[in-house]
N, C-alpha and C positions, 0 to 999 in steps of 0.2 A: 666097340664102336660100330654103329649101324649106318650103312651107306644110304644116303637119300639122293636119288637121281631125279632131276627135274628135266622132263622131256619137252622141248620147246619146238614150236612151229612158227613160220613166218606170220606176222600180225598177232603174235601172242599178247594176251592181256597182262600187262606187267603186274597188276595187283594180285592176279592169280598166282604169280610166282613169288613176288616179294613178300606178301603177307604171310604165307606158310614158311618161306625161307627164313624170315626174321624170327618167327616163333621157334623154329628149330635151332637157329643160331643162339638165341638167348637161353634156350634150355641147355645147350652145350656150354655156354658161359657159366651157368650155375652148376652143372654137373659135367666137368671136363671129360672128353672122350665119348660123349653120348652119340653125336651124329657127325658124319662127314658129308658135307653138301657138295654135290657135283652137278654141273649143268651141261646137258647134252642136247644135240639137235640134229636135224636132217641136213644141215649145212653149218660150216664153222662160223658164218656171220648171217644175221638176219635182222629184219626190221620189226620192232614191236608195233602194236596198233597205234601208239602215239607218235611214232616216227623215230623214237630213240633206237639207235643201232646197237645191236649186241654182237660182240666179236669174241673170238678165241673159244667158241663152244667146242666141247669134245664130241666126236662122232658117236652115234648110237652104238654101244658096245655089243659085241656078239653074245656075251654072257654077262650077267650081273652077279655079285656076291650073294650067297644065301642070306636070307633075312633082310634083304634090302627093301627100301621103300621107294617105289617108283611113282613120281608125281606127274600126272598128265595135265598140264595147264591148258586153259581154254584159249580160244581165238575169237575174234569179232565175228558176228554173224555174216557180215559181207564177205569175209575171207574163208568161211567154212565151205570147203569143197572136197568131199571125199574122193573125187576122181582125179584130184591134182596129184602130181608125183610126190610131193612132200608128205601128203596124207597117206598115200599108198605105202610109202616107205615106213612111216611110223606104225601103220596097221600091221605090216609084216613083222616089225620089231616087237610089237606088243604081243603078237601071237606066239612068238618064240619065248619071250621072257615070261609069258603067262603060264608056261608049262612047269615053271619052277614053283612048286606048292608053298615054298617058304617066303616068297616075295609078297609084300603087301602093295596093292595097287590103290593109289589115292587120286581120284579124279576131281578136278575143280571145274565147275561150270560146264562148258561144251566139251571138256575132256571126257565126260561120261559118254558122249556120243561116239568119240573115237574108240573108247573101250568096247562099246556095243558093236561098232563096225568090225572090231577084231574078234568078236565072239565071246568076250570075257564077261558079259553080263547075262549070258544065257541062263534063264531060270532063276535069276537072282532078284532081290529087292534093290532098288536104286532110286536116285533122284538126279535132277539137274536144275538149271535156272528155269523159273516158271514159264518163261517164254518158249523154252525148248522142250517141254514135257511131252507134247504131242509128237514131236519129231523123234524123240527117244523111244516112245512107245511103238512107233511105226518101224523104227530101225531094228528093234529087238522085241517082237511081239510076245516072246515067252517070259520077259522080265515083268516084275510087278513094279511099276513106276509110281512113286509117291510124288504127287504134284505140289505139295506145300510143306516140304521138310527142309531144314537147314542142311542136314546130312544124313546119310543112311549107311549103316555098317552091315555087311553081309559077309561073314567070314573074313577072308583076306582081301576082299574088295570093298573099298569105301568110296562113296560118291557124294558130292556136295553141290549145293546151289551156286549162284553167281558170286564172283569176286570175294567179298569179305568172308563168306562162309568157309573159304579155304583156311582162314585163320582159326575159325571154330573147330574145324576138323583136325588141324595140326595140334591145337591145344588138347583136344580129346585124345589123340594118340600119345602126346607127351604125358598126359595124366595117367593113361594106362601103363606106360612103360617106366616113367620116372616117379610117379606118384602125384596125388592131388595137390600137394603143397607147391611142388615145382611148377605145375601148370598154372596155379593161382599166381605165383610169383611172375611167371612169364606174361600172363594176362595183365597184371598190374604194370609191368614194365612197358607193355604195348599200349597202355592207357585204354584197354578194352573195358567198357562199362560193365559188361556181364558176360561170362562164358556161356554161350548158348549151347543147348544140348540137341540130341537127335529128335527130341519131342517138340522142339520149337518150330513155329511156322516161318516160312520165308517172308510172308507179307505181314509186317508189323501192324498192329491196330492203330499205331500212331501215324502211319502214312496212308492206310487204306481210306477209301472214300474221299480223298483230297485231290484227285486228279481232275480238277475243274478250275474254272476262273471266276466263279460267281463271288463277288466281294462280301455280300451279306452272309452267305453260307459259311465262308471262311471265317468271318468275324465270330459267328456263333461257335464254330468248331474250335477256334482259338480260345474262346472263353471256357469251353468244356475242358480242353486240354490243360489249361492252367490249373483247374481244380475239378477233376473228375468226380471227386467225393462230395461235392457241394449238393445241396438239396435242389437239384434241377427238376423243374416241372415244365410242361409245354408252355405255360404262360410266361415263366421266367426266361426260357430260351427265346421266345418270341419277342420279349422285351429287349433282349440283347440285339436282336436283328432289326428292331424297330418296325415290326409288322405283326399281323395276326398269327395265332398258332396255326390256323388252317393254311395260310399262305406259306409259312415257314415249312410246314410239312410237305407242301407241294414242291417247293424249291429243293428241299433235301432229296425227295424222291427223284426229281429230275436231274439234279447235278451231282449228288453224292451217292445215289443208289441205295439209300437206306432212310429210315425215319430218324428224326432228331433224338428220340429216346433210345433207339437202337444204338445210335452212335455213342451215347452216354454209357450204355451198358458195355459196349465193346471196350471203351477205354477203362472202365472200372475193372473189367476182367483182366486187362493187361496189367493194371496196377496190382491186382490181387495175385497174378501169376508171379510177378517179381518178388512179392512178399512171401509167397509160398515157397519159391525156389531158394530164397536167399535169407530166410529167417526161420526161427523156431516158434514163431507166434502161433497160438491156437487159431483155428479157422474162424472162430467167433470174433477174435481181435482183427484178423485179416479183413473180415467182412465189414467190421465197423470202420476201419481206416480207409477202405476202398469205396465206401459209399453204399453198401448194401445193409438192409435192415436186420439181417440175421445170417448165420452160417447156412441155414436152410435156403434162404433167398439166393445167396451166393452160389450154392451148389446147383440150384435150379437154372440160374442164368448161365453158369459155367458150362453146363451140359449142351447149350445151344452151339457153342463154338469150339469146345475142347473134346478130344477123343478119349481122354482118360480123366478119372476123378482127381480132385486136388491132392488127395493123399498119394495116389499113384504118380502124379506129376512130381510131387516133392521127392519121392523115392527115386525116380528117374533122374531128376536134376542133381541129386546128391551123388 
């Protein structure tokens, strides 16, 4: 049985804790004796960021069992204060347990910054929530901070982006230790649509370029999202928005930060990514189903936004 200690601070983000904890709990249900969940904190009682009070937390232990997993959950940005006594206490504790080379450190969201403050990310590859990337880079200049990754694994230290990515990281660890079938079963029980990998970006194409309030642009984006593979042209998109193609292009640039056809291609690549990761379809068939004229066309557009080729991405996802 592997001990999993969740280290909690005042104003902790509950989903950082509950998402990963539930994944480990379900894995233990499927494979009895896999994980022993424990919850420790800088005080026996504390308030979460939503006001729910947490009580009967165990104190931070002087030592942890070999091969433990220590989960450092994030807190709200407003509560993040490295000079506060709870943060200093957690930093000292992390420095001590970090000397045990058998311990796996799992950081969710701003938990990565706490690990950096304890010197545990020195010279490592890591990530955090996209709003905190610059802060993490300043806190640990020697680290290679990846700004748009779901999670990053560097030896015994694993860091992830905000909230739900803690589930992805827990599933990744479960898959490594208990096997892919168990991780898939846990993901299914959690009703997780797709287990994301370390190659996946934090900002999904389905939500990018939509942080605006222009109704006509949203109307066109909704039409594209319903059927990215449709034969979209500038004229057809303009017709959806009831305006000229030139005016639609201007509004997209102003409000969405991209062109209408770039938005189409981003969603088509997102569709292609899912098929590449979750099917054995040949790339020509993937291209056809996602709206590209050929596999060559898909590869050319894919390179604009992806770091690795479709074949490499499929291998990593597997």
